[in-house]
C-alpha positions as CSV (number, residue, x, y, z in Angstrom):
1,N,20.1,52.9,-45.7
2,G,19.2,55.5,-48.4
3,I,15.4,55.4,-48.4
4,R,13.9,58.9,-48.9
5,I,10.6,59.7,-47.3
6,L,8.4,62.6,-48.5
7,G,5.1,63.5,-47.0
8,I,2.2,65.9,-46.9
9,E,-0.1,66.1,-43.9
10,Q,-3.8,66.3,-44.9
11,N,-6.3,65.7,-42.2
12,E,-9.6,66.4,-44.0
13,L,-10.3,62.6,-43.8
14,P,-9.0,59.9,-41.4
15,V,-7.1,58.1,-44.2
16,V,-3.6,57.8,-45.4
17,N,-2.4,57.2,-49.0
18,F,1.1,56.0,-49.7
19,N,3.2,55.2,-52.7
20,I,6.6,53.5,-52.5
21,R,8.7,53.7,-55.7
22,I,11.8,51.6,-56.3
23,D,13.6,52.8,-59.4
24,G,14.5,50.2,-62.0
25,G,11.4,48.3,-63.2
26,Q,11.7,46.7,-66.6
27,L,14.7,48.8,-67.4
28,L,16.7,46.4,-65.3
29,D,15.4,43.2,-66.9
30,E,18.2,41.0,-68.4
31,S,18.4,40.9,-72.2
32,G,15.9,38.4,-73.5
33,K,14.0,38.2,-70.2
34,A,11.7,41.2,-70.5
35,G,8.8,40.7,-68.1
36,T,11.0,39.7,-65.1
37,A,10.3,42.9,-63.2
38,Y,6.6,42.5,-64.0
39,L,6.5,38.9,-62.6
40,T,8.6,39.9,-59.6
41,A,6.1,42.6,-58.6
42,Q,3.1,40.4,-59.2
43,L,4.7,37.6,-57.0
44,L,5.3,40.1,-54.1
45,N,1.5,40.3,-53.9
46,E,1.2,36.6,-53.3
47,G,1.9,36.0,-49.7
48,T,5.0,36.3,-47.5
49,Q,7.3,33.8,-45.7
50,N,4.8,33.8,-42.8
51,K,1.5,34.3,-44.7
52,S,-0.1,32.4,-47.5
53,P,-1.7,34.6,-50.3
54,Q,-5.1,34.1,-48.6
55,E,-3.8,35.0,-45.2
56,L,-2.1,38.1,-46.5
57,A,-5.3,39.2,-48.3
58,Q,-7.3,38.6,-45.1
59,A,-4.8,40.6,-43.0
60,I,-5.0,43.5,-45.4
61,G,-8.8,43.4,-45.5
62,L,-9.1,43.3,-41.7
63,L,-7.3,46.7,-41.6
64,G,-9.7,48.2,-44.1
65,A,-6.6,48.8,-46.3
66,S,-5.5,48.1,-49.8
67,I,-1.9,47.2,-50.9
68,S,-0.8,46.6,-54.5
69,V,2.6,45.9,-56.0
70,S,3.1,46.6,-59.7
71,A,5.9,47.2,-62.2
72,E,6.4,49.8,-64.9
73,R,9.1,50.5,-67.3
74,E,11.3,52.5,-64.9
75,S,10.0,51.6,-61.4
76,I,8.4,49.0,-59.2
77,Y,5.6,50.5,-57.1
78,V,3.8,49.7,-53.9
79,E,0.6,51.6,-53.7
80,G,-1.8,51.6,-50.8
81,R,-4.5,53.3,-48.8
82,T,-5.5,52.7,-45.1
83,L,-7.4,54.2,-42.2
84,A,-5.1,56.6,-40.3
85,K,-5.4,54.6,-37.1
86,N,-4.1,51.5,-38.9
87,F,-1.2,53.2,-40.7
88,E,1.5,51.5,-38.7
89,K,0.0,48.0,-39.0
90,T,-0.5,48.5,-42.7
91,L,3.1,49.6,-43.3
92,L,4.2,46.6,-41.2
93,L,2.5,44.3,-43.8
94,V,4.1,46.3,-46.6
95,T,7.5,45.8,-45.0
96,E,6.8,42.1,-44.7
97,M,5.8,41.8,-48.3
98,L,9.0,43.6,-49.5
99,M,11.5,42.0,-47.1
100,E,10.1,38.5,-46.7
101,P,8.7,37.5,-50.1
102,R,7.2,34.0,-50.4
103,F,8.3,33.2,-54.0
104,D,6.1,30.1,-54.2
105,E,6.7,28.1,-57.3
106,A,3.0,27.2,-57.8
107,E,2.1,30.9,-57.7
108,F,4.9,31.8,-60.0
109,D,3.7,29.2,-62.6
110,R,0.1,30.6,-62.3
111,L,1.2,34.2,-62.8
112,K,3.4,33.3,-65.7
113,A,0.6,31.3,-67.4
114,T,-1.7,34.3,-66.8
115,R,0.8,36.7,-68.4
116,L,1.3,34.5,-71.4
117,T,-2.5,34.2,-71.9
118,S,-2.8,38.0,-71.7
119,I,0.0,38.4,-74.3
120,K,-1.7,36.0,-76.7
121,Q,-5.1,37.7,-76.2
122,S,-3.5,41.1,-77.0
123,K,-2.5,39.8,-80.5
124,G,-6.2,40.3,-81.4
125,N,-6.6,43.6,-79.6
126,A,-6.3,46.6,-81.9
127,P,-5.1,49.1,-79.3
128,S,-2.4,46.8,-78.1
129,I,-1.2,46.0,-81.6
130,A,-1.1,49.7,-82.5
131,A,0.8,50.7,-79.3
132,N,3.4,47.9,-79.6
133,A,4.1,48.8,-83.3
134,F,4.1,52.5,-82.6
135,Y,6.7,52.4,-79.8
136,K,8.9,50.1,-81.7
137,A,8.9,52.4,-84.7
138,L,9.4,55.5,-82.5
139,Y,12.2,54.3,-80.2
140,G,14.0,51.7,-82.3
141,D,15.1,48.2,-81.4
142,K,17.8,49.2,-79.0
143,H,15.7,51.4,-76.6
144,A,14.0,49.8,-73.6
145,A,10.8,51.6,-74.4
146,S,10.4,49.8,-77.7
147,L,9.6,46.5,-75.8
148,P,6.0,45.8,-74.6
149,M,5.6,46.4,-70.9
150,G,5.5,43.0,-69.3
151,G,7.6,41.3,-72.0
152,T,6.8,39.4,-75.2
153,E,5.6,35.8,-75.5
154,Q,9.1,34.5,-76.0
155,S,10.8,36.5,-73.3
156,V,8.2,35.5,-70.7
157,K,8.5,31.8,-71.6
158,D,12.2,32.1,-70.9
159,I,11.8,33.5,-67.4
160,S,12.2,31.1,-64.4
161,L,11.5,31.5,-60.7
162,T,15.3,31.7,-60.3
163,D,15.3,34.8,-62.6
164,V,12.7,36.4,-60.4
165,K,14.7,35.7,-57.2
166,D,17.9,37.0,-58.8
167,Y,16.0,40.2,-59.9
168,Y,14.8,40.7,-56.3
169,A,18.2,40.1,-54.8
170,S,20.3,42.2,-57.2
171,K,17.9,44.8,-58.8
172,M,15.8,46.0,-55.9
173,S,17.6,48.3,-53.4
174,P,16.5,50.6,-50.6
175,K,19.0,53.2,-52.0
176,N,16.7,53.4,-55.1
177,M,13.5,53.7,-53.0
178,T,11.3,56.7,-52.2
179,I,8.3,56.6,-49.9
180,H,5.5,59.2,-50.5
181,V,2.9,59.6,-47.8
182,V,-0.2,61.9,-47.9
183,G,-2.9,61.9,-45.3
184,D,-3.9,62.2,-41.7
185,V,-0.6,61.2,-40.2
186,K,2.2,63.1,-38.4
187,Q,5.8,63.0,-39.6
188,H,7.1,61.2,-36.5
189,R,4.6,58.4,-37.0
190,V,5.7,57.8,-40.5
191,A,9.4,57.8,-39.5
192,K,8.8,55.4,-36.7
193,A,6.6,53.1,-38.8
194,S,9.4,53.0,-41.5
195,Q,12.1,52.0,-39.1
196,R,11.9,48.3,-39.9
197,L,12.6,49.0,-43.5
198,S,15.9,50.6,-42.4
199,S,17.3,47.1,-41.9
200,W,17.0,46.4,-45.6
201,Q,20.5,46.8,-47.1
202,G,21.7,47.1,-50.6
203,E,23.9,49.2,-52.9
204,A,22.6,51.9,-55.2
205,I,21.8,50.5,-58.7
206,A,22.5,52.7,-61.7
207,L,19.8,52.6,-64.4
208,P,21.2,51.7,-67.9
209,Q,21.7,54.6,-70.2
210,Q,19.3,54.6,-73.1
211,P,20.2,55.6,-76.7
212,N,19.0,58.9,-78.0
213,V,15.8,58.8,-79.9
214,P,16.5,60.1,-83.4
215,A,14.2,62.8,-84.8
216,L,12.4,61.8,-87.9
217,S,13.6,63.4,-91.1
218,S,10.2,63.0,-92.8
219,P,6.8,61.7,-91.9
220,Q,6.2,58.0,-91.9
221,V,2.9,56.1,-92.2
222,Y,2.4,52.5,-91.2
223,F,-0.8,50.4,-91.7
224,I,-1.5,47.1,-89.9
225,D,-4.3,45.0,-91.3
226,L,-6.3,43.1,-88.6
227,P,-8.9,41.1,-90.5
228,G,-12.4,41.1,-88.9
229,A,-11.6,44.0,-86.5
230,K,-14.6,45.9,-85.3
231,Q,-12.7,49.1,-84.7
232,S,-9.6,50.9,-85.9
233,V,-6.9,52.7,-83.9
234,I,-4.9,55.7,-85.0
235,M,-1.7,56.7,-83.2
236,A,0.4,59.7,-84.3
237,G,3.5,61.0,-82.6
238,K,7.2,62.0,-82.6
239,P,10.0,62.4,-80.2
240,T,9.9,65.5,-78.1
241,V,12.3,66.6,-75.3
242,P,13.7,64.4,-72.5
243,A,11.8,64.4,-69.2
244,S,14.9,66.1,-67.7
245,D,14.5,69.1,-70.0
246,D,13.2,72.3,-68.4
247,A,10.5,72.6,-71.0
248,F,9.0,69.1,-70.3
249,H,6.6,70.2,-67.6
250,H,5.5,73.2,-69.6
251,I,4.5,70.9,-72.4
252,V,2.7,68.6,-70.0
253,V,0.6,71.6,-68.8
254,A,-0.1,72.7,-72.4
255,N,-1.1,69.2,-73.3
256,N,-3.9,69.3,-70.7
257,L,-5.7,71.7,-73.0
258,L,-5.0,69.7,-76.1
259,G,-6.0,66.2,-75.0
260,G,-5.0,65.4,-71.5
261,S,-8.6,64.6,-70.5
262,I,-12.1,64.2,-71.7
263,G,-12.3,68.0,-71.5
264,G,-9.4,68.5,-73.9
265,R,-10.0,69.8,-77.4
266,L,-9.4,66.4,-79.1
267,A,-12.1,64.6,-77.2
268,Q,-14.5,67.5,-77.2
269,T,-14.2,67.8,-81.0
270,L,-13.9,64.2,-82.1
271,R,-16.1,62.5,-79.6
272,I,-18.5,65.0,-78.1
273,Q,-19.2,67.2,-81.1
274,K,-18.7,64.8,-84.0
275,G,-19.2,61.4,-82.5
276,Y,-16.4,60.0,-84.6
277,T,-14.6,58.1,-81.9
278,Y,-14.8,56.5,-78.4
279,G,-12.1,58.9,-77.3
280,A,-9.2,60.9,-78.5
281,Y,-6.3,61.9,-76.2
282,S,-2.7,63.1,-76.3
283,Y,0.1,62.6,-73.9
284,L,3.9,62.8,-73.5
């Protein structure tokens, strides 16, 4: 049915880590309904047709496992970790979560209210304000990356449980799915444990083409006044190359030296040596 499985056998510890990626994410949200993918992913954590949220959490816990579904701009992820001996049982629960979602209205209302509260709280959070303004200025109004991940207050208010069900039915397909497995498990076990997922059918879904990000002709500076703020945030950046460019991964490696971690030059200079900041990092 189009699912790709990639794996690395690593038997130093009797555990297995897995990551299931379904391409799409917030890129496939309908216009004016940004946050639908986010709520869909969150709701997939809240029980199945045969298990309440509490029963699902207990079943995962009894296996000594962890399973979490989340959404990002371009993908929905299922991430997990389990004891090697319980890999098949854990993947069976993952399959049940993906193929037999509960979609309980009370849970949807709770998650929607939680998301709206988080958005309102972020309006007083300097890093969130800076990031939202920065990406809007960098990408422009017509690019999907200009929208806050998880939607805006208005877009989330407009999302219904029907929108979530429609997203699940029409925007999540096995042909857009890749399973990554690393740990103490043989290939034949992974293939056999994944067989139930092969009954999930669907057509490949093309991701919408995004507009080119224009290069800046001259530097631009923006100031946002947040009265009473206890800290300030500075973000500086510009468009670079697309992720498909051959140079992209070379720049990622070079960035590790500049500011990819606490050991990078930015953090070492501005935080460790000067004490000017909590942290300073760079990324693509």
